[in-house]
C-alpha positions in Angstrom: -38.0 -123.3 -165.9 -38.7 -125.6 -162.9 -38.6 -129.3 -163.2 -41.4 -131.6 -162.2 -41.2 -135.4 -161.8 -43.5 -135.8 -164.8 -41.0 -133.8 -166.9 -38.1 -136.0 -165.7 -40.0 -139.3 -166.4 -40.9 -138.3 -169.9 -37.7 -136.7 -170.9 -36.4 -138.1 -174.2 -32.9 -137.8 -175.3 -31.6 -138.1 -178.8 -29.5 -141.1 -179.7 -25.7 -140.7 -180.1 -23.0 -143.2 -180.9 -21.1 -144.3 -177.9 -23.7 -142.6 -175.7 -25.1 -143.6 -172.3 -27.0 -146.8 -171.7 -30.6 -145.9 -172.2 -31.8 -148.3 -169.5 -29.5 -146.9 -166.9 -30.4 -143.3 -167.8 -34.1 -144.2 -167.6 -33.6 -145.9 -164.2 -31.6 -142.9 -162.9 -34.2 -140.4 -164.2 -36.9 -142.5 -162.6 -35.1 -142.5 -159.3 -34.4 -138.7 -159.6 -38.1 -138.2 -160.4 -39.1 -140.3 -157.5 -36.8 -138.5 -155.1 -37.9 -135.2 -156.5 -41.5 -136.3 -156.1 -40.8 -137.3 -152.5 -39.0 -134.1 -151.9 -41.9 -132.0 -153.4 -44.4 -134.1 -151.5 -42.5 -133.4 -148.3 -42.3 -129.7 -149.2 -46.0 -129.6 -150.0 -46.8 -131.4 -146.7 -44.4 -129.0 -144.8 -46.0 -126.1 -146.7 -49.5 -127.4 -145.9 -48.4 -127.9 -142.3 -47.0 -124.4 -142.1 -50.0 -123.0 -143.8 -52.2 -124.9 -141.3 -50.1 -123.5 -138.4 -50.3 -120.1 -139.9 -54.0 -120.5 -140.4 -54.3 -121.7 -136.8 -52.1 -118.8 -135.6 -54.3 -116.5 -137.7 -57.4 -118.1 -136.2 -56.0 -117.7 -132.7 -55.0 -114.1 -133.5 -58.4 -113.5 -134.9 -59.9 -115.3 -131.9 -57.7 -113.3 -129.6 -58.5 -110.1 -131.5 -62.1 -111.0 -131.4 -61.8 -111.7 -127.6 -59.9 -108.4 -127.2 -62.6 -106.6 -129.2 -65.3 -108.4 -127.2 -63.5 -107.3 -124.0 -63.2 -103.8 -125.3 -66.9 -103.8 -126.1 -67.7 -105.1 -122.7 -65.4 -102.6 -121.1 -67.1 -99.8 -123.0 -70.5 -101.2 -122.1 -69.5 -101.4 -118.5 -68.1 -97.9 -118.7 -71.3 -96.6 -120.3 -73.4 -98.5 -117.7 -71.4 -97.0 -114.9 -71.8 -93.5 -116.4 -75.5 -94.1 -116.8 -75.7 -95.5 -113.3 -73.9 -92.4 -111.9 -76.2 -90.1 -113.9 -79.3 -92.1 -112.7 -78.0 -91.9 -109.2 -77.5 -88.1 -109.5 -81.0 -87.8 -111.0 -82.6 -89.9 -108.3 -80.8 -87.9 -105.6 -81.8 -84.6 -107.3 -85.4 -85.8 -107.6 -85.5 -87.0 -104.0 -84.1 -83.6 -102.8 -86.7 -81.7 -104.9 -89.5 -84.0 -103.6 -88.2 -83.5 -100.0 -88.1 -79.8 -100.5 -91.7 -79.9 -101.9 -92.9 -82.0 -99.0 -91.2 -79.6 -96.5 -92.6 -76.6 -98.3 -96.1 -78.1 -98.4 -95.8 -79.0 -94.7 -94.7 -75.5 -93.9 -97.7 -74.1 -95.9 -100.1 -76.5 -94.1 -98.6 -75.5 -90.8 -98.9 -71.8 -91.6 -102.5 -72.3 -92.6 -103.2 -74.3 -89.5 -101.6 -71.6 -87.4 -103.6 -68.9 -89.2 -106.8 -70.9 -88.7 -106.0 -71.4 -85.0 -105.3 -67.7 -84.6 -108.6 -66.9 -86.3 -110.4 -69.4 -84.2 -108.7 -68.0 -81.1 -109.6 -64.5 -82.1 -113.3 -65.6 -82.6 -113.2 -67.4 -79.2 -111.6 -64.3 -77.6 -114.3 -62.1 -79.1 -117.0 -64.5 -77.9 -115.4 -64.6 -74.4 -115.3 -60.8 -74.2 -118.8 -60.6 -75.5 -120.1 -63.1 -73.0 -118.1 -61.5 -70.2 -119.6 -58.1 -71.1 -123.1 -59.7 -71.2 -122.4 -61.2 -67.8 -121.3 -57.8 -66.5 -124.3 -56.1 -67.9 -126.5 -58.8 -66.5 -124.9 -58.5 -63.1 -125.2 -54.7 -63.1 -128.8 -54.9 -64.2 -129.5 -57.7 -61.6 -127.7 -55.6 -58.9 -129.9 -52.6 -59.8 -133.0 -54.7 -59.8 -131.9 -56.4 -56.6 -131.2 -53.0 -55.0 -134.6 -51.8 -56.2 -136.2 -54.9 -54.7 -134.3 -54.4 -51.5 -135.4 -50.8 -51.4 -139.0 -51.8 -51.9 -138.7 -54.5 -49.3 -137.1 -52.1 -46.9 -139.9 -49.6 -47.5 -142.7 -52.2 -47.1 -144.9 -51.2 -44.2 -145.1 -54.8 -43.1 -141.5 -54.8 -42.1 -141.9 -51.8 -39.7 -143.6 -52.4 -36.3 -145.5 -49.1 -36.4 -146.9 -49.9 -39.7 -148.5 -53.1 -38.5 -151.0 -51.2 -36.4 -152.1 -48.9 -39.1 -153.5 -51.6 -41.4 -155.4 -53.1 -38.6 -156.9 -49.8 -37.9 -157.6 -49.3 -41.5 -159.4 -52.6 -41.7 -161.6 -51.6 -38.7 -162.5 -48.4 -40.4 -163.3 -50.1 -43.6 -165.5 -52.6 -41.7 -167.3 -49.9 -40.0 -167.8 -48.1 -43.2 -169.1 -51.1 -45.0 -171.1 -52.8 -42.4 -174.0 -50.6 -41.2 -174.3 -50.3 -37.5 -177.5 -51.7 -35.9 -179.9 -49.0 -35.3 -180.5 -49.7 -31.7 -177.0 -48.9 -30.8 -177.2 -45.4 -31.8 
């Protein structure tokens, strides 16, 4: 059973003949109790100090552990962020490629439509040109025939020949004679 200063101070001994001096025993017990009390007090302080140190070490360990956990969480967060950024980058690049392909495809379709429309327009213009050229040829042929016909008529016109100039004058004389009666004295 452990001894405490209180137990030492209040210890009672039974009386015996020729025994120890009670006062000296009491003083000795008081000193032992005081020394024991000091020793226990020192041990308690040392124990408290050690517990404080252990507590501080535990706190530092907890703090370090917490810091390590925090760093691990941050590292994991950074890692996830990097993975997400890589995925996002890949998605953006894929979307940009798809969009570029769509733009190119759309531009190719527009170009094909424009070429087809230009070909159709060119075909229409070519048809119109051929039609107008044929109309011109027809007109020129018809005009040539008409012109030839006019030239033939002009060439056959009696006014253009020298012999024929005399005939109408003679015709006019005859007509005048036929129309205008001759005076009767001249007969």
